[in-house]
Structures are given as C-alpha cells and as structure tokens.
VOBA-1610 file (N, C-alpha, C; in pm, whole numbers, padded with zeros to 5 digits, always signed):
BEGIN
Met+00085-00120+00000Met+00000+00000+00000Met+00088+00125+00000Lys+00062+00218-00090Lys+00143+00340-00099Lys+00093+00443+00001His+00186+00501+00078His+00149+00599+00179His+00138+00737+00115Thr+00049+00819+00171Thr+00027+00953+00116Thr+00145+01044+00145Ser+00221+01014+00251Ser+00338+01096+00284Ser+00465+01017+00259Ser+00565+01084+00202Ser+00695+01023+00183Ser+00770+01017+00316Ile+00759+01127+00393Ile+00828+01135+00522Ile+00734+01192+00626Glu+00734+01131+00743Glu+00659+01180+00858Glu+00756+01203+00973Val+00769+01329+01012Val+00849+01364+01131Val+00750+01402+01240Gln+00753+01330+01351Gln+00654+01350+01456Gln+00722+01383+01588Arg+00702+01507+01631Arg+00746+01557+01762Arg+00893+01526+01791Val+00976+01556+01693Val+01120+01528+01705Val+01191+01640+01778Ser+01270+01601+01876Ser+01359+01694+01945Ser+01500+01639+01941Lys+01597+01729+01940Lys+01738+01690+01941Lys+01814+01780+02036Arg+01873+01720+02138Arg+01957+01792+02234Arg+02100+01738+02227Tyr+02195+01830+02232Tyr+02335+01790+02234Tyr+02392+01791+02376Thr+02313+01838+02472Thr+02355+01843+02611Thr+02233+01830+02701Asp+02256+01783+02823Asp+02148+01772+02921Asp+02126+01902+02998Asp+02208+02003+02970Asp+02197+02131+03040Asp+02065+02198+03002Pro+01972+02216+03097Pro+01841+02276+03063Pro+01851+02420+03017Asp+01963+02487+03045Asp+01980+02626+03002Asp+02022+02638+02856Val+02058+02525+02794Val+02098+02525+02653Val+01979+02483+02568Ala+01941+02566+02475Ala+01824+02538+02391Ala+01850+02416+02302Pro+01748+02336+02275Pro+01765+02220+02187Pro+01787+02262+02043Ala+01857+02179+01967Ala+01877+02207+01824Ala+01747+02190+01748Leu+01666+02094+01790Leu+01531+02075+01737Leu+01436+02068+01854Asp+01325+02140+01844Asp+01233+02153+01958Asp+01092+02113+01917Asp+01060+01983+01935Asp+00925+01932+01912Asp+00877+01961+01769Val+00957+01917+01671Val+00930+01945+01530Val+00844+01834+01470Ser+00737+01873+01401Ser+00652+01778+01328Ser+00627+01832+01188Val+00637+01743+01088Val+00611+01783+00950Val+00584+01659+00866Ser+00492+01670+00771Ser+00464+01564+00673Ser+00510+01614+00536Ile+00592+01534+00469Ile+00645+01570+00338Ile+00592+01470+00236Arg+00536+01521+00128Arg+00461+01438+00033Arg+00553+01369-00068His+00497+01266-00132His+00567+01199-00241His+00591+01298-00355Asn+00708+01288-00415Asn+00743+01366-00534Asn+00727+01517-00510Glu+00762+01560-00391Glu+00751+01702-00355Glu+00890+01763-00343Phe+00904+01886-00390Phe+01026+01962-00366Phe+01000+02044-00241Phe+01052+01997-00128Phe+01024+02056+00002Phe+01151+02122+00054Thr+01140+02247+00096Thr+01257+02323+00140Thr+01249+02358+00287Leu+01361+02336+00357Leu+01380+02381+00494Leu+01459+02511+00486Leu+01397+02621+00526Leu+01454+02755+00509Leu+01470+02823+00644Gly+01583+02888+00662Gly+01603+02964+00785Gly+01747+03009+00797Pro+01776+03094+00896Pro+01913+03144+00915Pro+02004+03036+00972Ser+02133+03063+00976Ser+02229+02970+01034Ser+02193+02942+01180Gly+02200+02815+01218Gly+02172+02777+01356Gly+02027+02756+01389Cys+01939+02758+01287Cys+01794+02745+01314Cys+01750+02600+01331Gly+01833+02504+01290Gly+01800+02363+01304Gly+01770+02291+01174Lys+01777+02361+01060Lys+01738+02298+00933Lys+01832+02184+00894Thr+01963+02204+00909Thr+02056+02098+00874Thr+02049+01983+00975Thr+02025+02014+01101Thr+02008+01908+01201Thr+01888+01821+01167Leu+01779+01882+01122Leu+01662+01805+01083Leu+01693+01719+00961Leu+01762+01775+00864Leu+01800+01698+00745Leu+01888+01579+00783Arg+01987+01603+00869Arg+02078+01496+00912Arg+02005+01391+00996Ser+01903+01433+01067Ser+01824+01337+01145Ser+01745+01245+01053Ile+01691+01301+00944Ile+01620+01219+00845Ile+01717+01122+00778Ala+01838+01170+00749Ala+01938+01085+00683Ala+01992+00977+00776Gly+01987+01000+00908Gly+02042+00905+01003Gly+02179+00942+01055Phe+02230+01059+01015Phe+02360+01103+01063Phe+02352+01162+01204Glu+02232+01195+01247Glu+02206+01240+01385Glu+02098+01152+01445Gln+02115+01113+01570Gln+02014+01037+01642Gln+01925+01134+01719Val+01794+01124+01699Val+01704+01217+01767Val+01695+01183+01915Thr+01672+01286+01998Thr+01657+01266+02141Thr+01520+01209+02174Ser+01418+01256+02103Ser+01282+01205+02120Ser+01204+01226+01992Gly+01090+01157+01981Gly+01008+01166+01862Gly+01036+01053+01765Ser+00973+01058+01648Ser+00988+00951+01551Ser+00997+01006+01409Ile+01061+00926+01320Ile+01074+00960+01179Ile+01034+00838+01098Gln+00941+00857+01004Gln+00900+00749+00915Gln+00930+00788+00770Ile+00979+00690+00693Ile+01001+00708+00550Ile+00923+00599+00478Gly+00828+00638+00395Gly+00744+00542+00324Gly+00666+00452+00416Gly+00625+00505+00532Gly+00546+00429+00626Gly+00626+00343+00722Gln+00759+00339+00706Gln+00845+00260+00795Gln+00918+00352+00893Arg+00911+00319+01020Arg+00985+00397+01119Arg+01134+00370+01106Val+01214+00477+01095Val+01356+00461+01063Val+01449+00529+01164Asp+01394+00598+01266Asp+01483+00677+01352Asp+01580+00590+01432His+01556+00459+01437His+01648+00368+01506His+01744+00300+01409Leu+01729+00327+01278Leu+01810+00259+01177Leu+01934+00341+01141Pro+02045+00274+01106Pro+02163+00347+01058Pro+02138+00403+00918Pro+02220+00499+00874Pro+02197+00564+00745Pro+02187+00467+00627Tyr+02271+00364+00625Tyr+02274+00276+00508Tyr+02149+00190+00496Lys+02066+00186+00600Lys+01942+00110+00593Lys+01820+00198+00563Arg+01843+00324+00538Arg+01735+00416+00501Arg+01744+00443+00351Arg+01629+00442+00284Arg+01629+00460+00138Arg+01634+00610+00104Val+01743+00671+00149Val+01766+00812+00120Val+01909+00827+00073Asn+01936+00934+00002Asn+02071+00970-00035Asn+02088+01120-00015Thr+02212+01165+00000Thr+02238+01304+00036Thr+02339+01367-00059Val+02312+01491-00099Val+02409+01573-00173Val+02451+01686-00080Phe+02581+01694-00051Phe+02632+01791+00045Phe+02684+01917-00027Gln+02723+02015+00056Gln+02783+02138+00001Gln+02911+02105-00076Ser+02991+02014-00017Ser+03111+01966-00085Ser+03073+01843-00166Tyr+03097+01843-00296Tyr+03049+01736-00382Tyr+03123+01606-00359Ala+03248+01613-00308Ala+03326+01494-00270Ala+03334+01392-00383Leu+03362+01440-00504Leu+03382+01349-00617Leu+03521+01289-00610Phe+03536+01166-00658Phe+03667+01101-00660Phe+03749+01160-00774Pro+03860+01228-00741Pro+03934+01300-00846Pro+03999+01210-00950His+04030+01083-00915His+04100+00993-01007His+04003+00917-01097Met+03871+00937-01077Met+03770+00867-01156Met+03705+00961-01257Ser+03659+00905-01366Ser+03583+00983-01464Ser+03443+01010-01411Val+03369+01093-01484Val+03231+01122-01448Val+03151+00992-01439Ala+03161+00908-01543Ala+03086+00782-01545Ala+03128+00691-01429Glu+03256+00686-01399Glu+03305+00600-01290Glu+03256+00651-01155Asn+03250+00781-01138Asn+03197+00837-01013Asn+03052+00795-00992Ile+02974+00800-01099Ile+02832+00763-01089Ile+02818+00613-01063Ala+02906+00533-01126Ala+02897+00388-01113Ala+02942+00338-00976Phe+03027+00414-00908Phe+03088+00365-00785Phe+02983+00324-00681Gly+02884+00409-00657Gly+02782+00377-00557Gly+02700+00256-00596Leu+02679+00237-00726Leu+02602+00121-00773Leu+02680-00008-00749Glu+02812+00000-00767Glu+02896-00117-00740Glu+02894-00152-00592Met+02901-00046-00506Met+02898-00070-00362Met+02761-00124-00319Gln+02658-00085-00391Gln+02523-00130-00361Gln+02502-00276-00403Gly+02589-00328-00490Gly+02578-00466-00533Gly+02490-00486-00654Leu+02467-00377-00729Leu+02386-00390-00850Leu+02459-00482-00949Glu+02384-00563-01022Glu+02443-00653-01120Glu+02534-00576-01216Arg+02653-00632-01239Arg+02754-00560-01316Arg+02706-00521-01456Asn+02630-00609-01520Asn+02585-00577-01657Asn+02474-00473-01659Ala+02413-00442-01541Ala+02308-00339-01534Ala+02365-00200-01506Ile+02489-00195-01458Ile+02548-00066-01418Ile+02564+00030-01536Pro+02621-00011-01649Pro+02636+00084-01760Pro+02504+00146-01805Thr+02398+00066-01805Thr+02267+00120-01845Thr+02219+00226-01748Arg+02235+00200-01617Arg+02193+00297-01515Arg+02277+00424-01524Val+02407+00408-01544Val+02495+00525-01557Val+02454+00609-01677Lys+02422+00543-01788Lys+02379+00615-01908Lys+02251+00692-01882Glu+02157+00630-01807Glu+02032+00698-01772Glu+02059+00824-01690Met+02149+00813-01593Met+02180+00927-01506Met+02252+01038-01583Leu+02342+01000-01672Leu+02410+01101-01754Leu+02310+01177-01841Ala+02212+01105-01894Ala+02109+01171-01975Ala+02022+01262-01890Leu+01992+01218-01767Leu+01908+01298-01678Leu+01972+01433-01648Val+02105+01434-01625Val+02173+01560-01592Val+02239+01623-01714Gln+02209+01567-01834Gln+02256+01621-01962Gln+02408+01633-01968Met+02476+01521-01936Met+02623+01521-01936Met+02679+01401-02011Glu+02604+01347-02106Glu+02653+01231-02182Glu+02787+01260-02249His+02804+01381-02299His+02925+01416-02373His+03047+01437-02283Leu+03027+01436-02151Leu+03138+01458-02057Leu+03166+01334-01973Ala+03117+01219-02016Ala+03126+01098-01935Ala+03270+01058-01903Arg+03365+01087-01992Arg+03503+01043-01972Arg+03589+01145-01899Arg+03535+01262-01874Arg+03617+01365-01807Arg+03629+01338-01657Arg+03734+01395-01599Arg+03753+01384-01455Arg+03707+01513-01388Pro+03679+01510-01256Pro+03623+01628-01188Pro+03703+01756-01209Ala+03836+01747-01216Ala+03920+01868-01231Ala+03897+01936-01365Glu+03842+01863-01461Glu+03817+01919-01593Glu+03676+01976-01608Leu+03601+01980-01497Leu+03462+02025-01500Leu+03447+02159-01429Ser+03344+02233-01467Ser+03309+02356-01395Ser+03237+02318-01266Gly+03216+02419-01180Gly+03145+02394-01054Gly+03004+02341-01077Gly+02934+02398-01176Gly+02800+02353-01206Gly+02798+02211-01258Gln+02897+02175-01340Gln+02905+02038-01391Gln+02936+01939-01280Gln+03023+01976-01188Gln+03052+01889-01073Gln+02926+01868-00989Gln+02848+01974-00974Gln+02723+01961-00898Gln+02629+01862-00965Arg+02624+01863-01097Arg+02539+01769-01170Arg+02586+01625-01152Val+02718+01606-01150Val+02771+01471-01130Val+02733+01420-00991Ala+02749+01506-00890Ala+02712+01467-00754Ala+02564+01433-00746Leu+02483+01507-00818Leu+02339+01482-00820Leu+02309+01348-00887Ala+02374+01323-01000Ala+02354+01196-01071Ala+02399+01078-00986Arg+02512+01093-00919Arg+02563+00984-00834Arg+02466+00953-00721Ala+02405+01058-00662Ala+02311+01038-00553Ala+02180+00977-00600Leu+02139+01006-00724Leu+02013+00955-00777Leu+02026+00815-00835Ala+02148+00775-00871Ala+02169+00647-00939Ala+02114+00527-00862Pro+02128+00520-00728Pro+02073+00404-00655Pro+01920+00407-00641Arg+01857+00508-00698Arg+01711+00525-00696Arg+01658+00528-00552Pro+01700+00628-00475Pro+01648+00640-00338Pro+01502+00687-00339Asp+01433+00668-00228Asp+01297+00720-00216Asp+01298+00871-00195Val+01405+00918-00131Val+01415+01060-00095Val+01558+01106-00120Leu+01573+01226-00179Leu+01705+01286-00194Leu+01712+01408-00104Leu+01816+01412-00021Leu+01838+01522+00072Leu+01950+01609+00017Leu+01927+01740+00015Leu+02025+01832-00044Leu+02059+01941+00058Asp+02183+01940+00104Asp+02227+02035+00207Asp+02303+02151+00143Glu+02230+02257+00106Glu+02285+02377+00043Glu+02381+02342-00070Pro+02340+02260-00168Pro+02432+02213-00272Pro+02476+02321-00370Leu+02405+02436-00373Leu+02438+02541-00470Leu+02520+02654-00409Ser+02552+02643-00280Ser+02612+02757-00209Ser+02752+02791-00259Ala+02823+02695-00318Ala+02960+02721-00363Ala+02965+02784-00502Leu+02850+02797-00569Leu+02848+02849-00705Leu+02830+03000-00705Asp+02879+03066-00811Asp+02858+03210-00822Asp+02711+03237-00857Leu+02670+03363-00844Leu+02529+03398-00851Leu+02464+03355-00982Lys+02527+03386-01096Lys+02466+03353-01224Lys+02452+03203-01243Leu+02557+03129-01208Leu+02554+02984-01223Leu+02455+02922-01126Arg+02445+02980-01007Arg+02349+02929-00909Arg+02206+02940-00962Lys+02176+03051-01028Lys+02041+03067-01085Lys+02017+02967-01198Glu+02119+02943-01279Glu+02105+02844-01386Glu+02081+02705-01327Met+02153+02672-01221Met+02141+02540-01161Met+02009+02522-01087Gln+01948+02631-01043Gln+01815+02620-00982Gln+01716+02563-01082Val+01722+02613-01205Val+01633+02563-01310Val+01662+02416-01337Glu+01791+02380-01343Glu+01829+02241-01369Glu+01784+02149-01256Leu+01800+02196-01133Leu+01765+02113-01017Leu+01615+02083-01015Lys+01534+02183-01045Lys+01389+02162-01049Lys+01352+02066-01161Arg+01416+02080-01277Arg+01389+01990-01389Arg+01424+01846-01353Val+01541+01827-01291Val+01585+01693-01254Val+01489+01631-01154Gln+01443+01711-01057Gln+01349+01658-00956Gln+01220+01612-01022Gln+01168+01690-01114Gln+01043+01656-01181Gln+01059+01531-01268Glu+01173+01520-01337Glu+01196+01405-01424Glu+01227+01279-01343Ala+01299+01294-01231Ala+01332+01178-01149Ala+01209+01126-01076Gly+01114+01214-01043Gly+00989+01173-00982Gly+01003+01124-00839Ile+01096+01183-00762Ile+01109+01145-00621Ile+01106+01271-00534Thr+01098+01249-00404Thr+01093+01359-00309Thr+01231+01420-00291Phe+01240+01553-00301Phe+01363+01627-00270Phe+01338+01708-00142Ile+01430+01699-00048Ile+01427+01787+00069Ile+01553+01872+00063Phe+01532+02001+00054Phe+01638+02096+00021Phe+01659+02192+00138Val+01783+02209+00180Val+01816+02302+00288Val+01884+02426+00230Thr+01835+02544+00268Thr+01898+02668+00223Thr+01866+02781+00321His+01950+02884+00317His+01920+03008+00390His+01883+03118+00291Asp+01883+03084+00162Asp+01857+03180+00054Asp+01707+03184+00025Gln+01643+03297+00058Gln+01497+03310+00041Gln+01456+03296-00105Glu+01527+03363-00194Glu+01491+03360-00337Glu+01502+03219-00392Glu+01606+03148-00351Glu+01624+03009-00393Glu+01507+02923-00348Ala+01465+02943-00224Ala+01351+02866-00170Ala+01223+02897-00246Leu+01197+03024-00273Leu+01075+03063-00344Leu+01075+03010-00487Thr+01192+03006-00550Thr+01204+02963-00689Thr+01182+02813-00705Leu+01238+02733-00614Leu+01244+02589-00633Leu+01127+02511-00573Ser+01069+02561-00466Ser+00991+02477-00377Ser+00846+02459-00418Asp+00792+02339-00390Asp+00648+02319-00387Asp+00593+02371-00256Arg+00664+02340-00145Arg+00630+02396-00014Arg+00759+02429+00061Ile+00746+02521+00155Ile+00859+02569+00234Ile+00823+02558+00381Ala+00920+02513+00463Ala+00908+02521+00608Ala+01009+02624+00656Val+00961+02731+00716Val+01049+02835+00769Val+01081+02800+00914Met+01211+02793+00946Met+01255+02751+01079Met+01327+02863+01152Ser+01314+02862+01284Ser+01387+02955+01371Ser+01399+02892+01508Ser+01520+02895+01565Ser+01544+02846+01702Ser+01493+02704+01724Gly+01516+02618+01625Gly+01481+02478+01640Gly+01336+02445+01618Lys+01255+02541+01576Lys+01112+02519+01555Lys+01074+02552+01411Ile+00967+02488+01363Ile+00906+02526+01236Ile+00797+02628+01266Leu+00812+02749+01211Leu+00715+02856+01237Leu+00598+02853+01139Gln+00624+02814+01014Gln+00516+02813+00915Gln+00554+02721+00801Ile+00455+02648+00751Ile+00472+02563+00632Ile+00368+02606+00530Gly+00411+02624+00406Gly+00315+02662+00302Gly+00382+02671+00167Ser+00302+02697+00065Ser+00356+02719-00068Ser+00437+02849-00068Pro+00524+02869-00168Pro+00596+02997-00176Pro+00501+03117-00171Asn+00387+03107-00239Asn+00291+03217-00239Asn+00235+03241-00098Asp+00201+03133-00027Asp+00150+03147+00110Asp+00252+03214+00200Ile+00376+03167+00192Ile+00481+03217+00281Ile+00507+03365+00256Tyr+00509+03404+00128Tyr+00540+03543+00095Tyr+00421+03636+00117Glu+00303+03593+00073Glu+00186+03681+00076Glu+00113+03678+00210Arg+00119+03566+00281Arg+00043+03552+00405Arg+00128+03498+00519Pro+00237+03567+00553Pro+00319+03520+00666Pro+00240+03526+00796Gln+00259+03425+00881Gln+00183+03416+01005Gln+00260+03466+01126His+00388+03494+01107His+00472+03544+01217His+00555+03661+01166Arg+00589+03750+01257Arg+00675+03862+01219Arg+00809+03812+01165Phe+00865+03706+01228Phe+00994+03653+01182Phe+00984+03608+01037Val+00877+03535+01004Val+00859+03485+00866Val+00846+03602+00769Ala+00765+03700+00805Ala+00746+03817+00719Ala+00877+03890+00695His+00958+03901+00800His+01085+03975+00792His+01191+03896+00717Phe+01190+03762+00734Phe+01296+03679+00675Phe+01275+03658+00525Ile+01149+03652+00481Ile+01119+03626+00340Ile+01099+03758+00268Gly+01195+03798+00189Gly+01182+03922+00113Gly+01198+04045+00202Asp+01174+04161+00144Asp+01180+04288+00217Asp+01040+04327+00262Ile+01032+04388+00379Ile+00902+04428+00431Ile+00919+04544+00527Asn+00816+04626+00537Asn+00813+04739+00630Asn+00712+04710+00741Phe+00740+04763+00860Phe+00649+04748+00973Phe+00614+04886+01029Leu+00485+04906+01054Leu+00438+05029+01118Leu+00361+04992+01244Pro+00409+05033+01363Pro+00330+05009+01484Pro+00211+05104+01489Gly+00104+05060+01552Gly-00013+05146+01563Gly-00130+05074+01624Asn-00250+05122+01593Asn-00371+05068+01652Asn-00476+05037+01547Leu-00537+04923+01562Leu-00649+04886+01476Leu-00776+04944+01539Arg-00840+05037+01468Arg-00955+05106+01524Arg-01078+05017+01532His-01107+04948+01425His-01216+04853+01427His-01195+04753+01315Cys-01255+04636+01330Cys-01235+04529+01234Cys-01371+04468+01201Thr-01409+04470+01074Thr-01537+04415+01031Thr-01515+04316+00917Gln-01621+04255+00871Gln-01611+04162+00759Gln-01575+04235+00630Asn-01600+04364+00627Asn-01572+04441+00507Asn-01435+04506+00508Gly-01366+04503+00621Gly-01235+04564+00628Gly-01207+04628+00762Ser-01090+04692+00771Ser-01044+04751+00896Ser-00983+04887+00870Leu-00966+04963+00978Leu-00895+05091+00972Leu-00781+05086+01072Phe-00661+05117+01023Phe-00541+05113+01107Phe-00482+05252+01116Gln-00451+05296+01239Gln-00388+05427+01258Gln-00246+05408+01308Pro-00145+05444+01226Pro-00007+05434+01270Pro+00021+05529+01387Glu+00111+05488+01475Glu+00147+05573+01588Glu+00206+05704+01537Gly+00157+05815+01591Gly+00213+05946+01561Gly+00171+06006+01429Leu+00073+05945+01360Leu+00028+05999+01232Leu-00122+06018+01233Pro-00170+06132+01182Pro-00314+06162+01186Pro-00389+06105+01066Val-00358+05980+01027Val-00427+05919+00914Val-00476+05781+00955Glu-00578+05734+00887Glu-00626+05598+00906Glu-00614+05525+00773Ile-00556+05405+00777Ile-00528+05330+00655Ile-00628+05216+00642Pro-00705+05212+00533Pro-00797+05099+00512Pro-00719+04971+00488Cys-00764+04863+00551Cys-00699+04732+00536Cys-00804+04627+00503Ala-00760+04521+00438Ala-00850+04409+00409Ala-00887+04341+00540Pro-00999+04269+00546Pro-01038+04198+00668Pro-00929+04102+00714Ser-00910+04092+00846Ser-00808+04003+00902Ser-00872+03915+01008Ala-00888+03788+00977Ala-00954+03695+01070Ala-00869+03676+01194Gly-00935+03673+01309Gly-00868+03642+01434Gly-00804+03760+01503Leu-00808+03880+01443Leu-00748+03997+01505Leu-00858+04087+01559Glu-00833+04143+01677Glu-00928+04234+01738Glu-00868+04374+01744Ala-00956+04472+01761Ala-00909+04610+01771Ala-00812+04622+01887Gly-00710+04706+01868Gly-00609+04725+01970Gly-00473+04747+01906Lys-00368+04735+01987Lys-00232+04763+01940Lys-00182+04649+01852Leu-00152+04683+01726Leu-00101+04587+01630Leu+00012+04651+01550Gln+00055+04583+01447Gln+00149+04643+01353Gln+00102+04611+01211Leu+00125+04707+01124Leu+00089+04693+00984Leu+00217+04664+00907Ala+00216+04558+00825Ala+00331+04522+00744Ala+00295+04536+00597Phe+00391+04585+00517Phe+00367+04593+00372Phe+00499+04579+00297Arg+00490+04514+00182Arg+00607+04492+00098Arg+00641+04620+00021Pro+00770+04648-00001Pro+00809+04771-00072Pro+00747+04784-00211Glu+00728+04670-00281Glu+00676+04678-00418Glu+00525+04694-00422Arg+00457+04677-00308Arg+00311+04687-00307Arg+00264+04830-00275Ser+00355+04916-00235Ser+00319+05055-00205Ser+00344+05141-00329Lys+00296+05266-00323Lys+00311+05355-00437Lys+00337+05496-00387Leu+00439+05559-00444Leu+00468+05698-00411Leu+00376+05789-00491Val+00310+05883-00422Val+00215+05974-00488Val+00246+06118-00447Asp+00176+06208-00510Asp+00195+06351-00480Asp+00162+06378-00333Pro+00250+06448-00261Pro+00229+06471-00117Pro+00108+06557-00084Ser+00049+06622-00186Ser-00069+06704-00158Ser-00195+06619-00143Gln-00188+06492-00184Gln-00307+06407-00174Gln-00334+06371-00028Pro-00460+06376+00013Pro-00492+06347+00153Pro-00496+06196+00182His-00502+06162+00311His-00522+06024+00358His-00408+05930+00319His-00287+05981+00315His-00171+05898+00286His-00063+05921+00390Leu+00035+05830+00392Leu+00151+05846+00479Leu+00245+05948+00415Arg+00275+06055+00487Arg+00365+06158+00432Arg+00505+06140+00487Gly+00604+06171+00400Gly+00742+06159+00443Gly+00836+06230+00348Val+00966+06204+00367Val+01071+06267+00288Val+01167+06158+00239Val+01210+06169+00114Val+01307+06073+00059Val+01443+06096+00124Glu+01501+05989+00182Glu+01632+05999+00247Glu+01743+05934+00165Ala+01709+05833+00084Ala+01811+05764+00003Ala+01743+05706-00120Val+01821+05701-00229Val+01772+05647-00356Val+01873+05544-00405Leu+01825+05422-00434Leu+01913+05315-00480Leu+01860+05263-00614Tyr+01943+05274-00718Tyr+01907+05223-00850Tyr+01954+05080-00861Val+01862+04985-00890Val+01899+04843-00897Val+01863+04782-01032Gly+01862+04864-01136Gly+01837+04814-01271Gly+01690+04812-01306Thr+01621+04706-01268Thr+01479+04695-01302Thr+01391+04782-01214Ala+01445+04832-01105Ala+01365+04912-01011Ala+01453+05015-00942Thr+01387+05111-00878Thr+01454+05208-00792Thr+01397+05192-00652Leu+01486+05183-00553Leu+01446+05172-00414Leu+01457+05309-00347Tyr+01354+05344-00272Tyr+01353+05470-00198Tyr+01342+05441-00049Gln+01436+05495+00027Gln+01420+05493+00172Gln+01360+05627+00214Cys+01244+05620+00279Cys+01172+05741+00318Cys+01156+05745+00470Arg+01168+05863+00525Arg+01140+05883+00666Arg+01001+05947+00678Leu+00911+05877+00747Leu+00776+05928+00763Leu+00770+06037+00868Ala+00655+06102+00876Ala+00639+06214+00969Ala+00650+06171+01115Asn+00631+06042+01143Asn+00645+05993+01281Asn+00784+05936+01307Asp+00878+05964+01216Asp+01020+05926+01227Asp+01046+05779+01196Val+00947+05706+01149Val+00967+05567+01108Val+01021+05564+00965Lys+01123+05479+00941Lys+01179+05465+00807Lys+01113+05347+00735Val+01081+05368+00606Val+01025+05260+00525Val+01098+05256+00391Met+01100+05137+00330Met+01161+05119+00199Met+01051+05096+00096Leu+01058+05167-00016Leu+00960+05158-00123Leu+01031+05121-00253Arg+00959+05051-00341Arg+01020+05004-00466Arg+00932+05045-00584Glu+00993+05112-00681Glu+00922+05150-00803Glu+00989+05086-00924Ser+00910+05024-01012Ser+00965+04965-01134Ser+01016+05075-01226Asn+01128+05047-01290Asn+01184+05141-01387Asn+01127+05108-01525Glu+01009+05162-01553Glu+00941+05129-01678Glu+00975+05226-01790Gly+01039+05335-01760Gly+01075+05432-01863Gly+01204+05502-01827Ala+01229+05614-01889Ala+01353+05687-01866Ala+01333+05804-01771Gly+01225+05802-01694Gly+01199+05912-01603Gly+01303+05922-01492Ala+01328+06044-01448Ala+01428+06066-01343Ala+01374+06022-01208Ala+01465+05975-01122Ala+01428+05933-00987Ala+01393+06056-00904Arg+01311+06035-00802Arg+01278+06144-00710Arg+01403+06178-00631Pro+01439+06304-00618Pro+01564+06341-00552Pro+01556+06325-00400Val+01672+06303-00339Val+01681+06299-00193Val+01634+06433-00136Gly+01554+06427-00034Gly+01501+06548+00028Gly+01364+06588-00020Ser+01315+06525-00126Ser+01184+06563-00179Ser+01072+06505-00094Pro+00965+06582-00072Pro+00850+06530+00005Pro+00769+06433-00081Val+00718+06329-00018Val+00637+06230-00088Val+00524+06185+00003Ala+00427+06118-00057Ala+00323+06050+00019Ala+00320+05905-00028Val+00286+05816+00063Val+00285+05673+00035Val+00141+05623+00034His+00102+05566-00079His-00031+05507-00091His-00021+05356-00070Leu-00105+05302+00019Leu-00109+05159+00047Leu-00247+05104+00010Pro-00257+05025-00095Pro-00386+04961-00126Pro-00424+04866-00013Pro-00552+04853+00017Pro-00594+04766+00128Pro-00540+04624+00120His-00535+04567-00002His-00488+04429-00016His-00339+04414+00010Ala-00265+04527+00013Ala-00121+04521+00035Ala-00085+04523+00183Cys-00184+04546+00268Cys-00158+04565+00411Cys-00179+04434+00488Leu-00076+04392+00560Leu-00085+04276+00648Leu-00091+04325+00792Leu-00192+04283+00866Leu-00201+04319+01006Leu-00150+04203+01091Met-00059+04236+01184Met+00005+04133+01265Met+00009+04178+01409Glu+00018+04081+01499Glu+00026+04114+01641Glu+00157+04188+01669Ala+00150+04285+01758Ala+00267+04366+01790Ala+00370+04285+01868
//
C-alpha cells in the first residue's frame, strides 16, 4: 500500500547536552512531506534545518520523537538502511575517476548486477545532460558540472528521498540561478521527493512546492511559496522572506468588510483588508516595498514623508523614506521608462492599497 506521505516527522527533538539552560537544536518538530515534492527547509544559520536533514538521513540520532520514510519507522536505523541519499555542500567526487566512474561507484557498492550498471549510468548522464562529458575527470569540470555529477551519483541508486544540504552555495550567482532551473527539472523528471536546505529566500521561493520556515529549532510556518510570501503568520517569517516594512499602531475597528489602522504618531487611518482572528487594539501593519506607491504629497489620507536615500537596482529604484512619525520605510518603483528618480530630500506621500496591508500582532 502506498502511503500519502513520503516522510513523517513526529514531535522530534534533538539535544546535544542535558543542560536545561541550553536550547535544543530541534524543539518538538513535526512535519509531513509528500511523495514527489520539492520541500525546502529555510532559515538562518543555527535554526535547526541541517540538524533536521541529518536526522532524516540518520547522521544524527534524535533525542525524542519519531521519523517514518514510506510508512516505515527509521529513527532507530543506521543511514545505510534508510532509502535516502544526500548531496552535500562539498560534492566529494573522486578526483581519479571519470564522471561515469563516479556515478557507477555507488552502484557497485550497492551490489547492482555488473551488466546493469552501464545502463543505469547512461540513464543518469542523460538525466543531468552530461553524456558528452562521461570520460572527463572532476578537475576538468566547472562547478556547475561537478554539482550535476554529484546529483547523478546520488540519484543512481534510486532512493525514495534525496536530501540536499545547500548544494548550490559554492556556485557564483549567475551559475546558481542556472542550476536552480536544472535542479527543479531533474526533480520533476526523477519523480522522487527532494528535501532541500537553504538560507537563501529567493532560492527557496524559486524551487519549492512547499517551504518550512525555521527559527530556534522550531518550524514557524509551512506553506507554498505564495502562502509564505503573501500571508506570513509570524513577524519573523514576514521579515525573513523578502523585504518588508512594519508600522506600529492601533487597529480602530475590524469588520467583515475591512479595517482601519492608525499608525502611531500619524493623523491618518489606513484601510486594510479583513483580518480573521485579530481584534481592535495595538497591532502592527506590514507591507512589501513593491506593493506601495509613491504619490503627490498634496493628496490626503496617505503616509507623508521625505526621501532619504535612492538606490538604483536596474529593473527598479528603491527609496528609503522617513515618515512624519520618524519611522523609516523602503519603497520600490519599477523602472518602466527613462523618467528621473525622485531626488533625496523631496517630500512624498505613500499610498497603500488595502490588499497590500498585512495586520500582525505587535
């Protein structure tokens, strides 16, 4: 019987010391990861994402809780008895072997029939589009090509799950973006579950079917890239994923048709979309820089301020503005024409459409 989840992590904790004053590396973590899903563990250094990955692989023994892969409990099993494979930051290719020999090595250790190995190697070379480089050695390959070989070698034994621990971090920016496209293609063609660890928000949004945002050993939110970016449930998630502004203030009233928010120190009320579960009182309003709009300061009912800095980033111009209540916000305008940027020191007003406003607990 095929299980609906590829991996089930249930109430897993990991402690490296019995000292109660030292926080656990993993703190009561639970997550279900689906078959053939590109699932990303995202968070800053030290948040527990790699510890969770290593626990699934069997390189770390959990302190409590359970881990199931394909319906089988595996947290008591050594790594070689789990149907998973791992691609690390360091590709660890054998320098004296060719590309084809590197891919074949794991199959030989696995005990695959000798006459079946060349066929499997050929399949993996085709999957990562490296048939023409089969005879080359790692030193003759680029960083991106080495990453593909490591990926092919890990996929060759046909694991149920592939674990990837920041495999693109050693590549330069342009190559990393190219490899993101390749990695997603390989995952879809291979048809297995990928669990990907990264601290790069853009990488997570680009690659993932779902993302788990982690902090201090806990999972704060799980959702699609759109859910995580558009509907963050915690201030940490909102702040960590992309750029965002926060305005402290008070929610005057909340109805099914919408709300009115008054920022501290400003004589304006900002219409907001309805927010379930929030009551009138002290809250904070969050908005993305690209969802706001700079307008003529003479228009009423807007946030007024002054431009303090202007940053040209090619496709857009970023404005840092200081509002009348001394709060700084960042705004983003697309560069759709050859118009001049607003100069530093110029007065502006900020328009926030109701759908752009996120209300969060203070």
